[in-house]
All heavy atoms as an XYZ file, in Angstrom:
990
protein
N     115.624     10.947    132.105
C     116.159     11.746    131.034
C     116.350     10.871    129.808
O     116.516      9.667    129.929
C     117.505     12.343    131.432
C     117.453     13.377    132.519
S     119.070     14.149    132.709
C     118.817     14.933    134.281
N     116.349     11.529    128.641
C     116.677     10.819    127.411
C     117.373     11.770    126.461
O     117.145     12.974    126.519
C     115.442     10.200    126.754
C     114.502     11.189    126.084
C     113.330     10.475    125.385
N     112.483     11.419    124.704
C     112.597     11.751    123.423
N     113.519     11.190    122.672
N     111.788     12.631    122.869
N     118.221     11.251    125.618
C     118.933     12.046    124.644
C     117.963     12.519    123.570
O     117.226     11.710    122.996
C     120.058     11.210    124.021
C     120.999     11.914    123.072
C     121.783     13.000    123.801
C     121.950     10.909    122.457
N     117.935     13.842    123.293
C     117.027     14.397    122.294
C     117.720     14.671    120.965
O     117.300     14.173    119.928
C     116.410     15.712    122.792
C     115.474     15.610    123.985
C     114.999     17.001    124.396
C     114.294     14.716    123.663
N     118.752     15.516    120.996
C     119.442     15.857    119.757
C     120.846     16.382    120.030
O     121.150     16.779    121.135
C     118.650     16.897    118.945
C     118.498     18.232    119.605
N     117.336     18.628    120.236
C     119.348     19.282    119.734
C     117.478     19.854    120.719
N     118.701     20.281    120.428
N     121.649     16.381    118.980
C     122.948     17.036    118.989
C     122.867     18.172    117.984
O     122.407     17.979    116.862
C     124.074     16.057    118.585
O     124.122     15.019    119.557
C     125.408     16.751    118.512
N     123.323     19.369    118.380
C     123.263     20.538    117.507
C     124.635     20.828    116.926
O     125.631     20.797    117.644
C     122.772     21.761    118.292
C     122.619     23.016    117.432
S     124.103     23.993    117.225
C     123.884     25.211    118.492
N     124.663     21.084    115.627
C     125.879     21.566    114.981
C     125.525     22.776    114.131
O     124.422     22.889    113.602
C     126.571     20.481    114.130
C     125.630     19.924    113.074
C     127.124     19.371    115.008
C     126.302     18.973    112.090
N     126.471     23.708    114.037
C     126.270     24.905    113.228
C     126.748     24.628    111.812
O     127.796     24.018    111.615
C     127.042     26.074    113.830
C     126.489     26.496    115.163
C     127.300     27.651    115.769
N     126.702     28.038    117.034
C     127.034     27.521    118.206
N     127.967     26.576    118.278
N     126.446     27.924    119.302
N     125.966     25.081    110.851
C     126.297     24.843    109.447
C     126.337     26.171    108.698
O     125.569     27.085    108.978
C     125.299     23.864    108.791
C     125.333     22.511    109.495
C     123.881     24.409    108.780
N     127.250     26.270    107.739
C     127.411     27.497    106.971
C     126.452     27.607    105.804
O     126.059     28.706    105.412
N     126.050     26.470    105.227
C     125.127     26.466    104.092
C     124.067     25.408    104.369
O     124.323     24.207    104.227
C     125.885     26.167    102.798
C     124.991     26.207    101.577
O     123.915     25.620    101.560
N     125.450     26.899    100.545
N     122.894     25.863    104.757
C     121.838     24.931    105.170
C     121.399     24.010    104.043
O     121.188     22.820    104.258
C     120.646     25.696    105.741
C     119.527     24.842    106.329
C     120.042     23.927    107.437
C     118.400     25.720    106.837
N     121.282     24.535    102.838
C     120.841     23.695    101.715
C     121.812     22.541    101.461
O     121.393     21.394    101.275
C     120.667     24.536    100.449
C     119.500     25.507    100.554
O     118.536     25.212    101.293
O     119.554     26.558     99.896
N     123.112     22.838    101.470
C     124.109     21.776    101.268
C     124.064     20.762    102.402
O     124.178     19.557    102.181
C     125.511     22.378    101.173
C     125.826     23.007     99.841
C     127.274     23.468     99.804
C     127.619     24.100     98.472
N     129.015     24.581     98.437
N     123.910     21.252    103.631
C     123.867     20.349    104.784
C     122.635     19.464    104.740
O     122.720     18.259    104.989
C     123.898     21.145    106.086
O     125.144     21.787    106.221
N     121.485     20.053    104.418
C     120.261     19.250    104.317
C     120.396     18.198    103.225
O     119.977     17.051    103.410
C     119.049     20.143    104.066
C     118.553     20.928    105.271
C     117.472     21.915    104.862
C     118.052     20.000    106.360
N     120.992     18.563    102.110
C     121.194     17.594    101.027
C     122.081     16.442    101.499
O     121.802     15.274    101.218
C     121.800     18.283     99.809
N     123.140     16.758    102.234
C     124.029     15.709    102.732
C     123.304     14.770    103.683
O     123.324     13.544    103.514
C     125.245     16.325    103.433
C     126.119     15.301    104.090
C     127.000     14.541    103.352
C     126.040     15.069    105.462
C     127.798     13.573    103.948
C     126.837     14.114    106.070
C     127.716     13.361    105.307
N     122.650     15.327    104.696
C     122.015     14.474    105.700
C     120.831     13.689    105.151
O     120.593     12.551    105.557
C     121.599     15.298    106.923
C     122.784     15.654    107.787
C     123.413     16.895    107.680
C     123.313     14.742    108.688
C     124.518     17.214    108.455
C     124.421     15.049    109.470
C     125.023     16.286    109.341
O     126.124     16.584    110.099
N     120.097     14.272    104.208
C     118.930     13.566    103.677
C     119.275     12.691    102.477
O     118.863     11.533    102.418
C     117.807     14.548    103.298
O     118.265     15.464    102.304
C     117.313     15.314    104.518
N     120.054     13.218    101.555
C     120.345     12.469    100.333
C     121.530     11.525    100.477
O     121.503     10.412     99.949
C     120.596     13.444     99.178
C     119.376     14.299     98.855
C     119.657     15.415     97.869
O     120.671     15.335     97.149
O     118.864     16.362     97.839
N     122.563     11.936    101.184
C     123.751     11.098    101.324
C     123.594     10.101    102.467
O     123.906      8.917    102.324
C     125.015     11.961    101.521
C     126.248     11.103    101.787
C     125.241     12.864    100.303
N     123.093     10.593    103.618
C     122.964      9.699    104.774
C     121.578      9.081    104.924
O     121.374      8.234    105.778
C     123.344     10.449    106.054
C     124.796     10.913    106.143
C     125.054     11.582    107.484
C     125.760      9.760    105.925
N     120.628      9.518    104.127
C     119.302      8.911    104.145
C     118.394      9.316    105.291
O     117.412      8.640    105.586
N     118.715     10.434    105.956
C     117.845     10.929    107.025
C     116.649     11.654    106.420
O     116.614     11.934    105.227
C     118.614     11.885    107.940
C     119.694     11.232    108.743
S     120.463     12.437    109.852
C     121.722     11.435    110.595
N     115.693     11.955    107.259
C     114.516     12.726    106.855
C     114.600     14.110    107.489
O     115.075     14.244    108.618
C     113.231     12.062    107.360
C     113.013     10.666    106.864
C     111.882      9.980    107.639
O     111.499     10.385    108.722
N     111.369      8.915    107.056
N     114.130     15.117    106.747
C     113.959     16.438    107.347
C     112.687     16.353    108.174
O     111.594     16.148    107.637
C     113.841     17.523    106.273
C     113.515     18.934    106.775
C     114.577     19.442    107.741
C     113.345     19.882    105.602
N     112.823     16.458    109.488
C     111.696     16.272    110.395
C     110.942     17.577    110.660
O     109.725     17.577    110.784
C     112.176     15.665    111.714
C     112.896     14.323    111.555
C     113.535     13.906    112.859
C     111.932     13.266    111.044
N     111.688     18.666    110.771
C     111.071     19.984    110.926
C     112.111     21.052    110.685
O     113.306     20.819    110.828
C     110.410     20.162    112.288
C     111.322     20.041    113.493
C     110.517     20.109    114.796
N     111.310     19.706    115.930
C     111.774     20.532    116.863
N     111.513     21.821    116.786
N     112.480     20.081    117.880
N     111.615     22.219    110.302
C     112.494     23.352    109.991
C     111.735     24.627    110.334
O     110.551     24.750    110.013
C     112.851     23.319    108.505
C     113.748     24.420    108.023
C     114.014     24.235    106.527
C     114.581     25.491    105.937
N     114.662     25.423    104.480
N     112.428     25.555    111.005
C     111.762     26.805    111.393
C     112.746     27.966    111.321
O     113.864     27.864    111.815
C     111.196     26.697    112.812
C     110.347     27.856    113.214
N     109.057     28.022    112.760
C     110.611     28.914    114.001
C     108.568     29.137    113.276
N     109.497     29.706    114.022
N     112.315     29.044    110.689
C     113.096     30.273    110.611
C     112.772     31.156    111.808
O     111.603     31.263    112.206
C     112.787     31.045    109.329
C     113.253     30.324    108.078
O     114.284     29.628    108.127
O     112.576     30.459    107.041
N     113.785     31.824    112.344
C     113.637     32.788    113.428
C     114.175     34.131    112.926
O     115.323     34.480    113.176
C     114.403     32.331    114.681
C     113.817     31.084    115.303
C     114.185     29.818    114.864
C     112.881     31.187    116.319
C     113.638     28.681    115.439
C     112.333     30.042    116.899
C     112.711     28.803    116.443
O     112.162     27.681    117.009
N     113.356     34.875    112.177
C     113.823     36.122    111.561
C     114.388     37.133    112.565
O     115.388     37.794    112.262
C     112.572     36.682    110.873
C     111.674     35.513    110.692
C     111.968     34.584    111.839
N     113.795     37.260    113.740
C     114.297     38.219    114.723
C     115.698     37.854    115.205
O     116.498     38.732    115.531
C     113.361     38.338    115.926
C     112.035     38.996    115.581
O     111.954     39.663    114.525
O     111.083     38.842    116.364
N     116.000     36.586    115.247
C     117.321     36.136    115.674
C     118.264     35.869    114.504
O     119.423     35.561    114.704
N     117.728     35.928    113.270
C     118.500     35.704    112.053
C     119.138     34.312    112.032
O     120.320     34.163    111.781
C     119.532     36.810    111.826
C     118.881     38.191    111.665
C     119.779     39.266    111.124
N     120.509     38.923    109.913
C     119.994     38.833    108.679
N     118.713     39.046    108.481
N     120.766     38.534    107.655
N     118.300     33.288    112.317
C     118.784     31.914    112.242
C     117.648     30.982    111.857
O     116.472     31.325    111.960
C     119.455     31.459    113.545
C     118.537     31.341    114.739
C     117.937     30.128    115.063
C     118.298     32.438    115.547
C     117.110     30.012    116.172
C     117.474     32.338    116.656
C     116.877     31.125    116.972
N     118.021     29.795    111.381
C     117.080     28.730    111.031
C     117.513     27.468    111.752
O     118.706     27.171    111.822
C     117.080     28.469    109.507
O     116.711     29.665    108.833
C     116.107     27.354    109.133
N     116.540     26.729    112.269
C     116.803     25.419    112.872
C     116.142     24.362    111.990
O     114.969     24.492    111.636
C     116.212     25.331    114.279
C     116.704     26.346    115.311
C     116.048     26.083    116.651
C     118.211     26.313    115.431
N     116.905     23.347    111.640
C     116.381     22.213    110.876
C     116.766     20.948    111.630
O     117.921     20.796    112.045
C     116.951     22.203    109.467
N     115.815     20.055    111.812
C     116.058     18.806    112.537
C     115.960     17.639    111.564
O     114.985     17.522    110.827
C     115.038     18.639    113.668
C     115.212     19.650    114.763
C     114.734     20.947    114.633
C     115.876     19.318    115.921
C     114.913     21.886    115.632
C     116.057     20.245    116.947
C     115.579     21.536    116.790
N     116.993     16.787    111.580
C     117.033     15.626    110.701
C     117.257     14.374    111.537
O     117.878     14.420    112.602
C     118.151     15.764    109.637
C     117.847     16.903    108.671
C     119.518     15.953    110.264
N     116.731     13.270    111.056
C     116.910     12.011    111.765
C     116.345     10.852    110.978
O     115.795     11.024    109.892
N     116.457      9.679    111.577
C     115.993      8.465    110.923
C     114.584      8.050    111.318
O     114.073      7.067    110.812
C     116.975      7.328    111.209
C     118.305      7.537    110.541
C     119.430      7.867    111.287
C     118.428      7.436    109.172
C     120.654      8.080    110.673
C     119.654      7.642    108.543
C     120.750      7.966    109.293
O     121.961      8.174    108.676
N     113.987      8.792    112.210
C     112.633      8.485    112.637
C     112.103      9.643    113.455
O     112.801     10.651    113.644
N     110.890      9.523    113.938
C     110.285     10.602    114.715
C     111.115     10.974    115.941
O     111.734     10.110    116.564
C     108.930     10.029    115.143
C     108.669      8.901    114.210
C     110.013      8.360    113.814
N     111.120     12.258    116.254
C     111.865     12.733    117.422
C     111.371     12.084    118.707
O     112.138     11.941    119.657
C     111.751     14.254    117.535
C     112.482     14.981    116.430
C     112.318     16.468    116.525
O     112.960     17.070    117.390
O     111.535     17.013    115.730
N     110.124     11.687    118.747
C     109.570     11.050    119.941
C     110.148      9.656    120.165
O     110.022      9.101    121.253
C     108.043     10.966    119.836
O     107.677     10.173    118.711
N     110.793      9.101    119.130
C     111.298      7.735    119.226
C     112.816      7.619    119.262
O     113.349      6.540    119.515
C     110.757      6.913    118.056
C     109.251      6.771    118.089
C     108.709      6.007    116.904
O     109.485      5.352    116.188
O     107.501      6.083    116.680
N     113.531      8.707    118.978
C     114.983      8.617    118.985
C     115.646      9.969    118.851
O     115.004     10.965    118.533
N     116.945      9.984    119.105
C     117.720     11.223    119.019
C     117.884     11.653    117.561
O     117.891     10.822    116.651
C     119.087     11.028    119.663
N     118.001     12.958    117.343
C     118.152     13.524    116.015
C     119.285     14.550    116.021
O     119.900     14.801    117.053
C     116.830     14.179    115.527
C     115.708     13.142    115.467
C     116.423     15.350    116.402
N     119.542     15.139    114.871
C     120.555     16.185    114.747
C     119.862     17.498    114.421
O     119.026     17.560    113.519
C     121.589     15.848    113.665
C     122.342     14.569    114.047
C     122.567     17.009    113.463
C     123.286     14.063    112.974
N     120.222     18.523    115.177
C     119.723     19.879    114.929
C     120.789     20.627    114.138
O     121.926     20.773    114.589
C     119.481     20.601    116.253
C     119.153     22.066    116.096
C     119.083     22.788    117.433
O     118.833     22.134    118.473
O     119.299     24.005    117.449
N     120.434     21.075    112.943
C     121.326     21.883    112.125
C     120.931     23.340    112.333
O     119.805     23.729    112.038
C     121.187     21.511    110.646
C     121.416     20.032    110.303
C     121.109     19.777    108.840
C     122.822     19.603    110.652
N     121.850     24.135    112.861
C     121.591     25.551    113.108
C     122.315     26.371    112.056
O     123.540     26.264    111.914
C     122.072     25.962    114.511
O     121.318     25.225    115.470
C     121.873     27.451    114.751
N     121.543     27.157    111.319
C     122.138     28.035    110.315
C     121.952     29.480    110.750
O     120.831     29.994    110.772
C     121.491     27.817    108.942
C     122.025     28.733    107.896
N     121.259     29.671    107.264
C     123.282     28.874    107.411
C     122.004     30.351    106.415
N     123.228     29.888    106.486
N     123.056     30.108    111.151
C     123.052     31.530    111.473
C     123.220     32.272    110.157
O     124.231     32.112    109.471
C     124.181     31.850    112.461
C     123.915     31.192    113.797
O     122.933     31.459    114.448
N     124.805     30.292    114.191
N     122.223     33.067    109.786
C     122.153     33.639    108.451
C     123.365     34.468    108.051
O     123.682     34.575    106.876
C     120.887     34.485    108.317
C     119.620     33.714    108.523
C     119.484     32.356    108.676
C     118.310     34.239    108.607
N     118.168     32.021    108.852
C     117.420     33.161    108.815
C     117.788     35.532    108.539
C     116.058     33.329    108.935
C     116.424     35.694    108.657
C     115.563     34.608    108.850
N     124.057     35.049    108.999
C     125.175     35.937    108.682
C     126.537     35.255    108.750
O     127.571     35.915    108.664
C     125.148     37.161    109.614
C     123.835     37.923    109.487
O     123.362     38.145    108.356
O     123.271     38.274    110.545
N     126.554     33.928    108.931
C     127.810     33.187    109.034
C     127.840     32.118    107.953
O     126.940     31.286    107.880
C     127.954     32.529    110.419
O     127.811     33.550    111.416
C     129.296     31.849    110.581
N     128.868     32.148    107.114
C     128.934     31.206    105.992
C     129.818     29.995    106.253
O     129.761     29.023    105.509
C     129.435     31.912    104.717
O     130.714     32.479    104.977
C     128.457     33.004    104.283
N     130.679     30.056    107.276
C     131.563     28.923    107.551
C     132.006     28.953    109.007
O     132.009     30.012    109.646
C     132.785     28.974    106.637
N     132.376     27.791    109.528
C     132.866     27.641    110.897
C     134.136     26.828    110.898
O     134.318     25.949    110.058
C     131.823     26.921    111.775
C     130.583     27.717    112.013
C     129.471     27.574    111.192
C     130.530     28.633    113.043
C     128.337     28.335    111.403
C     129.388     29.390    113.261
C     128.302     29.230    112.440
O     127.178     29.977    112.652
N     135.009     27.095    111.851
C     136.137     26.216    112.104
C     135.582     25.003    112.833
O     134.614     25.124    113.591
C     137.174     26.899    113.009
C     137.769     28.137    112.365
O     137.921     28.144    111.130
O     138.064     29.082    113.111
N     136.161     23.857    112.645
C     135.658     22.666    113.333
C     135.640     22.858    114.845
O     134.771     22.333    115.526
C     136.484     21.439    112.971
C     136.295     20.917    111.553
C     137.175     19.699    111.321
C     134.838     20.581    111.282
N     136.552     23.620    115.372
C     136.620     23.841    116.814
C     135.419     24.560    117.386
O     135.079     24.381    118.543
N     134.750     25.398    116.595
C     133.581     26.088    117.125
C     132.295     25.637    116.449
O     131.250     26.252    116.607
C     133.741     27.614    117.052
C     133.731     28.149    115.627
O     133.558     27.400    114.661
N     133.921     29.433    115.488
N     132.369     24.562    115.696
C     131.176     24.044    115.051
C     130.284     23.252    115.998
O     129.092     23.136    115.773
N     130.858     22.729    117.073
C     130.077     21.973    118.049
C     129.123     22.893    118.777
O     129.485     24.001    119.155
C     131.011     21.293    119.068
C     130.268     20.636    120.210
C     129.711     19.373    120.060
C     130.081     21.303    121.408
C     129.007     18.785    121.096
C     129.374     20.725    122.445
C     128.838     19.465    122.281
O     128.134     18.903    123.305
N     127.894     22.456    118.981
C     126.912     23.247    119.711
C     126.633     22.677    121.081
O     127.138     23.171    122.074
N     125.841     21.615    121.152
C     125.489     21.033    122.437
C     124.806     19.690    122.262
O     124.358     19.363    121.176
C     124.563     21.974    123.225
C     123.265     22.247    122.522
N     123.076     23.325    121.706
C     122.091     21.562    122.505
C     121.841     23.311    121.216
N     121.226     22.244    121.682
N     124.730     18.967    123.349
C     123.900     17.769    123.444
C     122.651     18.196    124.207
O     122.738     19.007    125.132
C     124.624     16.655    124.235
C     125.958     16.273    123.568
C     123.727     15.438    124.438
C     125.830     15.621    122.216
N     121.495     17.691    123.839
C     120.252     18.076    124.508
C     119.635     16.882    125.230
O     119.606     15.779    124.700
C     119.252     18.633    123.503
N     119.155     17.140    126.418
C     118.459     16.131    127.213
C     117.078     16.646    127.574
O     116.934     17.798    127.987
C     119.226     15.848    128.506
C     120.654     15.342    128.374
C     121.300     15.246    129.752
C     120.687     14.005    127.664
N     116.083     15.797    127.451
C     114.738     16.162    127.871
C     114.602     15.919    129.367
O     115.035     14.883    129.875
C     113.706     15.329    127.120
C     112.275     15.703    127.457
C     111.280     14.851    126.677
O     111.262     13.614    126.877
O     110.556     15.429    125.850
N     114.003     16.892    130.065
C     113.755     16.768    131.504
C     112.308     17.143    131.789
O     111.697     17.904    131.046
C     114.710     17.662    132.331
C     116.156     17.231    132.137
C     114.553     19.130    131.983
N     111.763     16.586    132.856
C     110.381     16.917    133.221
C     110.259     18.363    133.685
O     109.280     19.031    133.383
C     109.873     15.978    134.329
C     109.625     14.568    133.813
O     109.335     14.409    132.610
O     109.733     13.621    134.621
N     111.250     18.842    134.439
C     111.217     20.188    135.025
C     112.633     20.756    134.974
O     113.501     20.321    135.736
C     110.703     20.096    136.467
C     110.609     21.431    137.172
O     111.334     22.381    136.810
O     109.801     21.527    138.110
N     112.872     21.714    134.092
C     114.213     22.279    133.918
C     114.692     23.016    135.162
O     115.873     22.996    135.489
C     114.243     23.210    132.704
N     113.775     23.660    135.868
C     114.143     24.395    137.086
C     114.631     23.422    138.169
O     115.671     23.642    138.785
C     112.951     25.216    137.593
C     112.472     26.240    136.583
C     111.454     25.936    135.686
C     113.041     27.516    136.537
C     111.028     26.878    134.757
C     112.611     28.464    135.610
C     111.600     28.131    134.717
O     111.180     29.063    133.795
N     113.897     22.341    138.374
C     114.280     21.340    139.365
C     115.570     20.631    138.949
O     116.426     20.342    139.789
C     113.158     20.324    139.557
N     115.718     20.374    137.650
C     116.923     19.706    137.164
C     118.159     20.573    137.428
O     119.203     20.068    137.848
C     116.798     19.395    135.678
N     118.049     21.889    137.210
C     119.179     22.791    137.488
C     119.546     22.751    138.971
O     120.731     22.688    139.315
C     118.839     24.223    137.071
S     118.909     24.498    135.294
N     118.530     22.782    139.819
C     118.788     22.739    141.264
C     119.489     21.438    141.647
O     120.442     21.439    142.434
C     117.478     22.897    142.031
N     119.040     20.332    141.081
C     119.643     19.035    141.390
C     121.075     18.958    140.862
O     121.973     18.443    141.531
C     118.795     17.904    140.797
C     119.268     16.535    141.220
C     118.293     15.440    140.840
O     117.078     15.636    141.016
O     118.781     14.399    140.370
N     121.300     19.485    139.680
C     122.645     19.471    139.098
C     123.599     20.304    139.947
O     124.728     19.888    140.231
C     122.599     19.960    137.631
C     121.966     18.859    136.774
C     123.984     20.344    137.117
C     121.546     19.297    135.393
N     123.142     21.467    140.396
C     123.977     22.309    141.267
C     124.276     21.591    142.580
O     125.401     21.625    143.071
C     123.275     23.634    141.564
C     123.311     24.623    140.432
C     122.749     25.949    140.944
C     121.978     26.658    139.891
N     121.339     27.884    140.376
N     123.261     20.928    143.134
C     123.439     20.213    144.403
C     124.460     19.085    144.270
O     125.128     18.734    145.240
C     122.096     19.654    144.889
N     124.590     18.546    143.064
C     125.555     17.468    142.809
C     126.924     18.015    142.392
O     127.793     17.253    141.992
C     125.024     16.546    141.720
C     123.798     15.762    142.147
C     123.317     14.863    141.041
N     122.143     14.119    141.434
C     121.500     13.283    140.645
N     121.916     13.079    139.417
N     120.434     12.648    141.080
N     127.090     19.341    142.443
C     128.373     19.939    142.104
C     128.534     20.327    140.652
O     129.619     20.708    140.223
N     127.445     20.249    139.877
C     127.499     20.625    138.470
C     127.437     22.124    138.265
O     127.056     22.870    139.170
N     127.813     22.552    137.084
C     127.868     23.968    136.741
C     126.727     24.315    135.785
O     126.690     23.843    134.647
C     129.210     24.293    136.094
C     129.405     25.744    135.743
C     130.813     25.962    135.174
C     131.038     27.409    134.811
N     132.386     27.604    134.215
N     125.812     25.161    136.235
C     124.721     25.660    135.387
C     125.203     26.979    134.789
O     125.541     27.903    135.507
C     123.422     25.871    136.198
C     122.340     26.517    135.339
C     122.931     24.540    136.766
N     125.244     27.051    133.471
C     125.745     28.257    132.813
C     124.628     29.120    132.227
O     124.856     30.260    131.833
C     126.799     27.934    131.727
C     128.040     27.331    132.363
C     126.236     27.010    130.662
N     123.436     28.581    132.170
C     122.252     29.349    131.766
C     121.091     28.779    132.549
O     120.689     27.636    132.362
C     122.023     29.215    130.259
C     121.032     30.254    129.687
C     119.700     29.596    129.399
N     118.871     30.403    128.520
C     117.553     30.467    128.630
N     116.921     29.774    129.571
N     116.840     31.198    127.809
N     120.570     29.565    133.470
C     119.471     29.109    134.316
C     118.233     28.790    133.473
O     118.060     29.322    132.374
C     119.120     30.159    135.361
C     120.196     30.392    136.400
C     120.400     29.223    137.353
O     119.498     28.382    137.511
O     121.497     29.145    137.951
N     117.368     27.968    134.010
C     116.141     27.584    133.318
C     115.258     28.794    133.064
O     115.130     29.677    133.909
C     115.383     26.539    134.138
N     114.671     28.813    131.895
C     113.751     29.873    131.507
C     113.432     29.741    130.030
O     114.015     28.915    129.325
N     112.485     30.554    129.544
C     112.103     30.471    128.131
C     113.282     30.807    127.213
O     114.091     31.675    127.531
C     111.004     31.528    127.986
C     110.524     31.782    129.376
C     111.698     31.543    130.275
N     113.359     30.109    126.083
C     114.417     30.383    125.124
C     114.209     31.741    124.475
O     113.080     32.219    124.379
C     114.502     29.297    124.047
C     113.325     29.249    123.085
S     113.520     28.010    121.780
C     114.339     28.960    120.539
N     115.298     32.352    124.066
C     115.227     33.628    123.362
C     114.523     33.397    122.023
O     114.790     32.409    121.345
C     116.652     34.152    123.133
C     116.727     35.578    122.691
C     118.182     36.018    122.672
C     118.269     37.500    122.352
N     119.665     37.956    122.352
N     113.623     34.254    121.674
C     112.841     34.172    120.429
C     111.855     33.005    120.449
O     111.448     32.522    119.404
C     113.739     34.066    119.193
C     114.805     35.099    119.111
N     114.541     36.440    118.967
C     116.150     34.996    119.181
C     115.670     37.110    118.936
N     116.668     36.253    119.076
N     111.490     32.510    121.629
C     110.555     31.400    121.712
C     110.000     31.241    123.116
O     110.208     32.101    123.974
N     109.311     30.141    123.353
C     108.674     29.916    124.650
C     109.137     28.641    125.352
O     108.836     28.445    126.520
C     107.142     29.849    124.491
O     106.826     28.792    123.581
C     106.580     31.169    123.969
N     109.852     27.777    124.662
C     110.314     26.538    125.266
C     111.238     26.836    126.436
O     112.131     27.673    126.336
C     111.060     25.685    124.224
O     110.184     25.449    123.113
C     111.518     24.360    124.806
N     111.021     26.147    127.561
C     111.860     26.347    128.742
C     113.119     25.501    128.590
O     113.047     24.280    128.403
C     111.107     25.986    130.036
C     112.037     26.087    131.253
C     109.899     26.894    130.211
N     114.269     26.184    128.647
C     115.563     25.514    128.491
C     116.533     25.984    129.570
O     116.283     26.982    130.251
C     116.182     25.782    127.097
C     116.506     27.273    126.926
C     115.269     25.280    125.988
C     117.350     27.591    125.692
N     117.616     25.271    129.689
C     118.738     25.649    130.546
C     119.976     25.027    129.926
O     119.873     24.140    129.070
C     118.547     25.134    131.968
N     121.150     25.496    130.343
C     122.397     24.894    129.874
C     123.298     24.604    131.058
O     123.394     25.409    131.979
C     123.138     25.820    128.894
C     122.617     25.757    127.498
C     121.575     26.576    127.087
C     123.153     24.871    126.587
C     121.080     26.513    125.798
C     122.675     24.800    125.287
C     121.638     25.625    124.891
N     123.934     23.441    131.011
C     124.945     23.077    131.989
C     126.235     22.823    131.219
O     126.214     22.684    129.993
C     124.520     21.857    132.830
C     123.251     22.166    133.612
C     124.330     20.621    131.981
N     127.336     22.788    131.942
C     128.633     22.613    131.310
C     129.352     21.441    131.946
O     129.365     21.315    133.173
C     129.429     23.906    131.517
C     130.616     24.071    130.619
C     131.231     25.450    130.779
O     131.971     25.652    131.761
O     130.950     26.320    129.935
N     129.940     20.585    131.111
C     130.688     19.463    131.660
C     132.099     19.919    132.055
O     132.456     21.080    131.819
C     130.668     18.273    130.683
C     131.690     18.346    129.567
O     132.431     19.343    129.455
O     131.752     17.377    128.783
N     132.905     19.046    132.639
C     134.228     19.468    133.106
C     135.141     20.013    132.002
O     136.059     20.784    132.275
C     134.817     18.197    133.721
C     133.624     17.405    134.132
C     132.587     17.689    133.089
N     134.899     19.623    130.762
C     135.710     20.109    129.645
C     135.138     21.363    129.003
O     135.706     21.889    128.054
C     135.857     19.022    128.580
C     136.664     17.844    129.091
O     137.841     18.060    129.438
O     136.117     16.738    129.155
N     134.004     21.826    129.486
C     133.393     23.023    128.921
C     132.357     22.762    127.848
O     131.809     23.704    127.280
N     132.037     21.492    127.560
C     131.000     21.193    126.578
C     129.628     21.488    127.165
O     129.347     21.173    128.320
C     131.072     19.725    126.147
C     132.263     19.453    125.276
C     133.343     18.748    125.769
C     132.307     19.916    123.968
C     134.456     18.506    124.978
C     133.413     19.683    123.170
C     134.488     18.982    123.674
O     135.575     18.747    122.891
N     128.781     22.090    126.364
C     127.446     22.479    126.810
C     126.450     21.338    126.614
O     126.483     20.631    125.612
C     126.950     23.699    126.040
C     127.857     24.911    126.107
C     127.840     25.559    127.460
C     128.577     26.866    127.508
N     130.014     26.823    127.366
N     125.576     21.200    127.588
C     124.465     20.254    127.518
C     123.204     21.049    127.799
O     123.099     21.729    128.827
C     124.629     19.097    128.508
C     125.852     18.260    128.096
C     123.393     18.213    128.540
C     126.821     18.033    129.146
N     122.262     20.989    126.868
C     121.006     21.729    127.008
C     119.978     20.839    127.679
O     119.837     19.665    127.349
C     120.505     22.144    125.623
C     119.202     22.921    125.665
C     118.699     23.300    124.278
O     119.053     22.621    123.299
O     117.949     24.272    124.196
N     119.254     21.415    128.631
C     118.114     20.746    129.246
C     116.869     21.374    128.659
O     116.713     22.596    128.695
C     118.134     20.960    130.770
C     119.427     20.575    131.476
C     119.317     20.905    132.971
C     119.762     19.117    131.273
N     116.011     20.570    128.096
C     114.773     21.058    127.490
C     113.612     20.485    128.284
O     113.466     19.270    128.424
C     114.650     20.638    126.016
C     115.831     21.220    125.221
C     113.314     21.094    125.438
C     115.850     20.829    123.758
N     112.801     21.396    128.816
C     111.663     20.969    129.634
C     110.598     20.330    128.758
O     110.201     20.873    127.730
C     111.091     22.166    130.383
C     110.005     21.785    131.364
C     109.724     22.915    132.326
O     110.565     23.253    133.140
N     108.550     23.497    132.218
N     110.153     19.153    129.190
C     109.110     18.411    128.492
C     107.834     19.247    128.430
O     107.474     19.898    129.398
C     108.845     17.115    129.261
C     108.090     16.073    128.544
C     107.957     14.854    129.456
C     108.028     13.594    128.659
N     107.980     12.411    129.512
N     107.170     19.214    127.290
C     105.933     19.992    127.125
C     104.738     19.200    127.572
O     104.702     18.019    127.532
C     105.768     20.418    125.669
C     106.834     21.404    125.262
C     106.635     21.872    123.848
C     107.754     22.849    123.523
N     107.690     23.403    122.226
């Protein structure tokens, strides 16, 4: 496994992109709108996603602000097989809160597990 990205929800994508790219010196690596889901995902980082972890900025079009308590999204880990990883996590006593399968509004196979404090960790199946 390797750390892929940390997701945070942002109320104003343009301001957030300006901060991460202009203030912190990151690069906008990719950005995609999901009109059916009414959200945009933008990934920023200091180098290619294949070489290091990045930050996923999620902008839900109908939400302009978040409390810090619900701004946290998840940590993402790349796995070879999300289905097998869920089975192994369950066998080790872990809690799977979203079984492996294609993401909503897309085709990437994902799953979610929860740590003892309730923080979500996304498993993303390697392509």
